[in-house]
C-alpha angles and dihedrals in degrees: 000000000000126000114263111227108253115241104247094159096259122109112276093236089060091050091050091049090049092051090053089047090051090055091051093048094048093046098247088119107038122200116277092021124118116269123214114277122244089253091052091049091047093050095043095049095034094236136130113282090230089059092050090047090054091054092047090047090055090054091049090052090051091052093245096115132027134188125243104203112248093002109064144244122331135190109256123237108261093022095122094052091045090053093044091052090049092049093046090054091048090048091053092049095046101039117007100049094047089046092052093045092053091044090055091049092055096041102256118148123219087257090054090051092049090050091050092049092049091048093050095040089067094053121092115259120247 
């Protein structure tokens, strides 16, 4: 049986698109290889095919996937780098900017922040 998409409050089509993006970013779906069809995604995640199609359509609009007529959907050349750039920008907005703002509020310089990051980067994660 497929994995049902967990309900995390976001629309299912966004969650499906993100899962496909994750597979492109981690190399599971290399560029110029065939991506799962909307029917395969729908069956695997136990969702409506129209919902899966909406997620795939979003990836086509972004330039991550493209259709080969009569064959199916494929990962576009440059898709991984496009997604990495998008995720780096989101990371900066979500983590780096708030970190720097708080550092300024408590009187830490950029060098202080770099030193703290280096110090903690070498510690085992919990």
